[in-house]
C-alpha positions as CSV (number, residue, x, y, z in Angstrom):
1,M,6.9,-33.6,-12.7
2,N,8.2,-32.4,-9.3
3,M,9.5,-29.2,-11.0
4,V,6.2,-28.6,-12.6
5,M,4.3,-29.1,-9.3
6,A,6.8,-26.8,-7.5
7,K,6.2,-24.1,-10.1
8,L,2.5,-24.5,-9.9
9,K,2.6,-24.2,-6.1
10,L,4.7,-21.1,-6.4
11,L,2.3,-19.6,-8.9
12,I,-0.7,-20.3,-6.7
13,L,1.1,-19.0,-3.6
14,S,2.2,-15.8,-5.4
15,F,-1.4,-15.2,-6.6
16,V,-2.8,-15.6,-3.1
17,I,-0.2,-13.4,-1.5
18,A,-0.5,-10.8,-4.2
19,A,-4.3,-10.6,-3.9
20,C,-4.5,-10.2,-0.1
21,A,-3.1,-10.5,3.3
22,Y,-4.8,-12.7,6.0
23,D,-6.0,-11.1,9.2
24,A,-5.6,-14.0,11.6
25,S,-7.2,-12.2,14.5
26,A,-10.6,-11.7,12.7
27,G,-10.3,-14.6,10.3
28,N,-11.1,-12.3,7.4
29,T,-9.3,-11.8,4.1
30,I,-8.0,-8.2,3.9
31,Y,-7.8,-6.3,0.6
32,P,-5.9,-3.1,1.1
33,L,-6.6,-0.2,-1.3
34,V,-4.5,3.0,-1.7
35,T,-5.9,5.7,-4.0
36,Y,-4.2,8.6,-5.6
37,K,-6.1,11.6,-7.0
38,C,-4.6,14.7,-8.6
39,S,-7.2,17.4,-8.8
40,P,-5.8,20.7,-10.2
41,E,-9.4,22.1,-10.3
42,A,-9.7,21.7,-6.5
43,D,-5.9,22.5,-6.1
44,I,-5.3,19.4,-4.0
45,V,-3.7,15.9,-4.2
46,T,-5.5,13.3,-2.2
47,L,-4.3,9.9,-1.0
48,T,-6.6,7.5,0.8
49,N,-5.9,4.2,2.6
50,S,-8.8,1.9,3.0
51,L,-10.0,-1.7,2.8
52,I,-12.1,-3.4,0.1
53,P,-14.8,-5.6,1.7
54,S,-13.8,-9.2,1.5
55,D,-16.8,-10.2,-0.6
56,E,-15.7,-7.6,-3.3
57,G,-11.9,-7.8,-2.8
58,A,-11.0,-10.9,-4.9
59,A,-12.7,-9.4,-8.0
60,Y,-11.5,-5.8,-7.5
61,Q,-9.5,-4.4,-10.4
62,Y,-6.6,-2.2,-9.2
63,S,-5.7,0.2,-11.9
64,D,-3.0,2.9,-12.4
65,K,-5.4,4.7,-14.7
66,N,-7.9,5.0,-11.9
67,G,-5.3,5.7,-9.3
68,T,-6.0,2.5,-7.3
69,Y,-3.2,0.4,-5.9
70,S,-2.5,-2.6,-3.7
71,P,0.7,-2.7,-1.8
72,W,1.0,-6.4,-2.7
73,D,1.5,-5.3,-6.3
74,L,4.6,-3.4,-5.2
75,V,6.5,-6.4,-4.0
76,E,8.3,-9.3,-5.6
77,I,8.1,-12.6,-3.8
78,N,10.6,-15.5,-4.0
79,N,9.6,-18.9,-2.8
80,N,12.4,-21.4,-2.3
81,T,12.4,-24.7,-0.4
82,D,13.3,-23.0,2.9
83,R,10.9,-20.0,3.0
84,T,8.8,-17.5,1.2
85,R,10.3,-14.0,1.2
86,I,9.8,-10.5,-0.2
87,V,12.9,-10.0,-2.2
88,R,12.3,-6.6,-3.9
89,T,10.0,-3.7,-3.6
90,K,8.8,-1.2,-6.2
91,R,7.7,2.4,-6.1
92,I,5.0,4.3,-7.9
93,T,5.8,7.9,-8.6
94,K,3.1,10.4,-9.6
95,Q,3.4,14.1,-10.5
96,C,0.6,16.6,-10.1
97,I,0.8,20.3,-11.0
98,L,-1.1,22.5,-8.6
99,S,-1.2,26.3,-8.2
100,S,2.1,26.4,-6.3
101,G,4.0,24.1,-8.7
102,E,4.7,20.5,-9.3
103,Y,4.2,17.9,-6.5
104,T,5.7,14.4,-6.7
105,I,4.0,11.7,-4.7
106,T,5.8,8.4,-4.1
107,L,3.9,5.3,-3.0
108,E,5.7,2.2,-1.8
109,P,5.0,-0.9,0.3
110,Q,5.5,-0.9,4.1
111,V,6.9,-4.3,4.7
112,F,6.7,-5.5,8.3
113,N,8.7,-8.7,7.8
114,R,10.2,-9.9,4.5
115,D,9.8,-13.5,5.7
116,L,6.1,-14.1,4.9
117,A,5.9,-16.9,7.4
118,G,7.5,-14.8,10.2
119,D,6.0,-12.5,12.7
120,C,3.7,-10.1,10.8
121,G,5.0,-11.6,7.6
122,A,1.6,-11.9,5.9
123,W,0.8,-8.3,6.6
124,I,1.7,-5.4,4.4
125,S,0.8,-1.8,4.1
126,S,1.9,1.3,2.2
127,A,3.9,4.4,2.7
128,F,4.1,7.8,0.9
129,T,6.5,10.7,0.4
130,V,5.6,14.2,-0.9
131,I,8.1,16.4,-2.7
132,H,7.5,19.9,-3.9
133,K,10.0,21.8,-6.1
134,D,12.7,19.2,-5.4
135,R,12.2,19.6,-1.6
136,E,10.8,16.8,0.6
137,I,7.8,18.4,2.4
138,Q,6.6,15.0,3.9
139,S,9.3,12.4,4.4
140,R,8.5,8.7,4.0
141,T,5.4,8.1,6.1
142,P,3.8,4.7,6.6
143,F,0.0,4.5,6.6
144,E,0.6,1.9,9.4
145,D,3.6,2.0,11.7
146,Y,3.0,-1.5,13.2
147,C,1.3,-4.7,12.1
148,R,-0.6,-5.0,15.3
149,G,-1.6,-3.1,18.5
150,N,-3.7,0.0,18.3
151,S,-1.3,2.4,16.8
152,P,-3.2,5.0,14.6
153,I,-3.6,4.3,10.9
154,I,-3.5,7.0,8.3
155,T,-6.7,7.0,6.2
156,R,-6.4,10.2,4.3
157,V,-3.6,12.6,3.1
158,T,-4.4,15.9,1.5
159,V,-1.8,18.1,-0.1
160,F,-3.0,21.7,-0.6
161,G,-1.6,23.5,-3.6
162,K,-2.2,27.0,-2.4
163,T,-0.2,26.6,0.9
164,G,1.8,23.4,0.3
165,E,0.4,22.0,3.5
166,V,0.2,18.3,4.0
167,K,-2.8,17.3,6.2
168,I,-3.0,13.8,7.6
169,K,-6.0,12.1,9.0
170,R,-5.5,9.2,11.5
171,I,-7.9,6.8,13.2
172,P,-7.4,4.1,15.8
173,R,-6.5,0.7,14.3
174,T,-9.6,-0.8,16.0
175,K,-11.8,1.5,13.8
176,F,-10.0,0.6,10.6
177,Y,-10.1,-3.1,10.8
């Protein structure tokens, strides 16, 4: 019976952690949303980093088909008797053919603390890398550098096929959360 209860607790904890991170300062549930859109017609790739309103977040259906991702879906969590930790991370790799060739976009989690009970442990973001013709044109860049403070947060990344330019839009953290 204890083993069944432990597994049930682990399942519930994993579901809660996978669905959201908790913003202790505001007391709101945070549902991060990263989108990827390949648009050969417009000759651009667009990434966005945003939040789903807490009243819609629990029911939101992230979908690779729609290019919508949660960084919590990119981590594997292990809960043992001592602590709950992120033990593995995954990457999503997408290809997009624009006028100047193929672009590879990699999305991965930005983990602030693998110990989910530690400082910034319940906080997670994402990072991206842009490769064009086997050359890294934008090295791994987190959407958020820190889990607190007012460091800028990246809300939009645009890759232009004609020039290969990567344009990044940042806003203050206070305007994001």
